[in-house]
N, C-alpha and C positions, 0 to 999 in steps of 0.2 A: 432667508425663506424659512420659517419655523416648520418644524416636523410636525405631522399628524398626532395629535395625543393620543387617538384612539389604535391602540397597539395590536388589540386582537379583536378579531368579531365572535361573539358567543352566539351559537343558535340554539333554541329551541331543540332538545333531543327527540328525534324522531323513532318511537318505539314500534318494533316489528313484532309480527307473531313470532311465539317460542320456536316453533318448528323450522321456520326460516333462519332463524339466528343459529340454530344447532347446526343447519346445514350449510350455513356460511364457514363455522368454526371447522366443520369436518373436512371440507374442501381445503380451508387455510391449512389445517395439518398434515393432509396429503399433499399439499403444494411444499410445505417446508420438506418434507422426507423426499420428495421425488427431485427437488433441486438440489438437496443435498448429496444423495447418492449420486446423482448425474454429474455433480461436481468433485464427487470423489473418483468417478471414471475419468472424467477429461483431464483431471490432474495426473491421474496414472499415465494417461496417454502422453501427457506432456513430459512426464518422468521418464518415460520410454525414449521419447524423441530427443530429449537431452542426452539420452545416453547412446544417440546415434545407431539406434533400430528403429524397425518400423512399427510406428504406435498404433496400426492398424490391426497388428497380428497378436491376438489374444494370449499367444504361449510366450509372448515377451512382457506381458503384463507385470510379471513379478519385479522386472526391474525398475519399475515406476513406484512401486509401493513407498520405499522410504521416503522420497521426494514429494510424494503426494501427502502422506502423513504428516509431514512438516508444513506442508501449504495448509492443509485443513487446519492443524493445529495453531499456527498463526492466525489463520481467519477467524477461528474460534475464540481464542483469546481477545483480538481486538474487538469483535462485536459484540462479545458477551462482557467486556469492559464496559461499553457503553450501555449495554442492557442493565447491568446491576446497578449501575450509576443511576440511571434513569427510574429504577426499582427504588431505590435509596430515597430519591426525592419524591416519591410515589407520583412519577409521571408515566401514565400507560404508554406501552411501546410493544411492537411485536419481537416475536423470535427472530433470529438473522435469516434472512434469505438468501442461500448460496448461489452464486452467479456462473453456471459451467460455461466453458468456452472450447466446443470440439473443433477439429479439425487444426491440431497444432502446426502442423508444417505450413499452412495457409494464412490461419487467421491470428491466432495468439499461441505461442509455443510454452506460456506458463500454465495454459489448460483452465484459466479462470479469470474471470474479471472482478473477482474480489465477493464482498459479501456487503449486505447493506440491513439496516433494520430501520421501520418507520415508526417515528414517534408520534403518538396519536393527540397528545393532550399539548396545550401551549406551555412553553418553557416561560416562566414569570420571572426568575430571580436570576442574577448575575452568578451567585453561588452554583445552582443547578445547571446552568449554561456550562460554566466553566468546568465542573466534576463530569458532566456529560461528555464534553469535548475532549477533555485530556484521558479520561480513563483508558479509551480504545487504543492511543497510540502508546500509552505506556506499557499495557498488557500486551500487545503485539510486539514491542521493543525489545522486552525481556526475552519472548521466546526467539526472536532472529538474533540476538546477541548471544544466547544460549547456544542456537543451532550452529553459528559462526565458530565458537569457542571450540566446541564439541568437534566440528568439522576440521578446524585448525590442528587441534591438539592430537587428532587421530589420522591425520594426513598419510596415505599410503606411500611407497615408492613410485617412481617414474614408470615402473612395470604397469601399475593399474592403467595409467593414459595408454603406455604401447597395446594394451589388449583392446582398448576401445579404437585405436588408430595405428594398426601395424605399419602403416605408410610412414609413421615419424620414425622409424627405428633406423631407418638408412639414414636419415638427415641428423640423427643424434639428438635434436632437440624438436619440440613442436613448432610450427611457424608462427610468426606473430600476425596472423590475418584471421579473417572471419569474423563470425559474432563476436563482439567485445563489449563487456560490461564495465562500466566505468568504476576507477578504483576510488570509493569514497573514503571520506576521512577516517571514520571508524575502521573499515575494513583494513586500511593501511595499517593504521595503529596496532590493531590486533595482530596482524599477520607479523608484525615485527617485535612485538613484546612477548607474546605467548610462546613457550617452550615446545617446539616442533618434535615429532619422533625421529628417532635416529634414522637416518636415510630416506627422511621424507621429502617428497618433491612439492614445492609450493607452486603451482600452475599459473600461469600468465593469465591475465584477465579474460583472454578469448578462449580459455580453456575450462573456466571453473563451474560451466552449466553441466559440467560431466560429474561433478561431485555434488551430491545430492544434499549434503549439509550446507556446503557454499553456495549452491545457487538457491535454496529455499531461505537461507538467512540474508542473501543479499536482496532477494526479491522482497522479503520482508521489511528491510530498511527502506527499500524504493517506494512501496507502499504507504510505509510511514510518513516518509519525506512529503507525498503527494498529498497527503491527509492532512498533513501539518502545515500546508501553503497558507499563509495568513489573509485568506481571502473569503468574502461571502460566507457559506453555510458549510464549508469545510471544516474539519475540527480545528484547525489553526485558525479559521475566521472565529470559531465559536471562543476559542481561548482568548484571542486578541482582542474581541469584543468585550468580553467579561472584564478582561484587566484595563483596557483602554477607554470603554464606554464610545463616543462618537469620534474621538480621535482614531479609531481604529481606521477610519478611511483614508488616512492619510498613509498607513502601512499598507492597506490593502490595494490603493491605486498605486503605490510606489512598485510593489511587487508584481502587480498587473502588467505594468510598463516593462518590467524587467523580463516578463515571459514574452511580451512581444519582441524585444530585442534578442531574446534567445533564439526565438523563431526566425527572425530575419538572419541571424547569423547562421543557422541551420539551412536555410534556403541558399544562402551565398555560398556555403560550403557544397551544397548539392550540385549548384550551378559550375561549381569549380573556381570560382572567383576568390576564394579564401580557403585557407586550410586550419581555422580555428576549430577543430573539431571537438576540443576540450570546453569550449565555451559556449554551444549552443547546439539545438537539434530542431529538425522540422517537426517532432513529436509535439512541442509545445503548441504548433498551431492548433491542434485539437483542442488542447485546454484552454487556449484563448477564446474558441468560438463556445467552448462549454461554459465557461466562466461568464463571458459576458451575454450569452442569450438564455441560459439555463440555471446554473448556479447562483449568478450575478455577481458584482464585485463587493458591492456594501452588504454588510450583515443586517437584517430586519432589526428595527430598534426594539428595544426591550425597557419598559419603565420601571427602573430600579436604581435608584441614586446609592444605596449601599456600596461602598467598596469593597474589594475581597481583602480577607485578612493576610498577614505574613505568611502563614504556611500555603496559601494558595499561589502567592505571588513567587515563592519559591519554586513551587511546581510549574510555575508559568516560563520561569528563567530554564528550568530543566528541561521543559518543551524545546525550548530555543536551541538549547544544545543538543538535543535528538535531532532536532531538523538540519542543525549544520553539521552534523556528524552522518548524516543519512542523504543530504540531497547533494545532487550534482548536476550541473548545467546541460551534461550530455550523457544520459543514462546508458543508451546502447548504440553503438555503431557497428556498421559491417564495412571492414576494409578489406 
């Protein structure tokens, strides 16, 4: 079955009165500002929650500032990576929309659902598609790794954790239950090769959210891995299509099938029929639904037979390394 060669539908520009255009721009600017500051507040609340304090008590907000600053920095680097790559290729795009997520103890303890930009022009070349797709993950990955490196190299003693959880003192060591972040390949490597301070205590994965640099760095890797999934119009889908053309469908459908398998394993774990907690999670069901109905599995076609050069292919390989180092089949568990 041949693909439709009409890849883009161009419409005659519809001109509006100047006062209406200015009003829309003004409203848009205020929307960016409001959403940004709202996300600053909700991530501060998330940081307070991770510290084990009441996120609705303003007097506790100073405890969440470091975490919130790192999360906002990561989101800003990631989205402006896309933004400046689009501008380089003369493609019109919006500024980032930051997405706040209030009520951290009920909805999302990270305090945000991320940030997005909206590209207004069609992307017509593989080079532009690849550059826009990969610029965000690389920029965000750098911030995440820097946060993890700093956090690990400045780890405090176990007294820091005892101050948050005085009940741990009697037991001597923290329990190995509760909300547990997955130990990704990169985090595992960094925690082993970096020189830790004298008397530093390397927290177990069910306690690292109390450490703002470790928590924000882990979150950045997690979001980077989600974006790098080689499916549809995710960043990884853009990169894969730019590299492989129509052959991207093989990779996209294989990985989509893998998400279904990981979802099924997560469901079996929840039913108590298996204990393969390292190999699947129910959270992937949400992604399966989003990808199938909204984001789509296959990338929209672009008519550009020109292959990418060696430099971009090497960056594509680096994107694969970032994904492997950051991805985990079961990101968060509660034991």
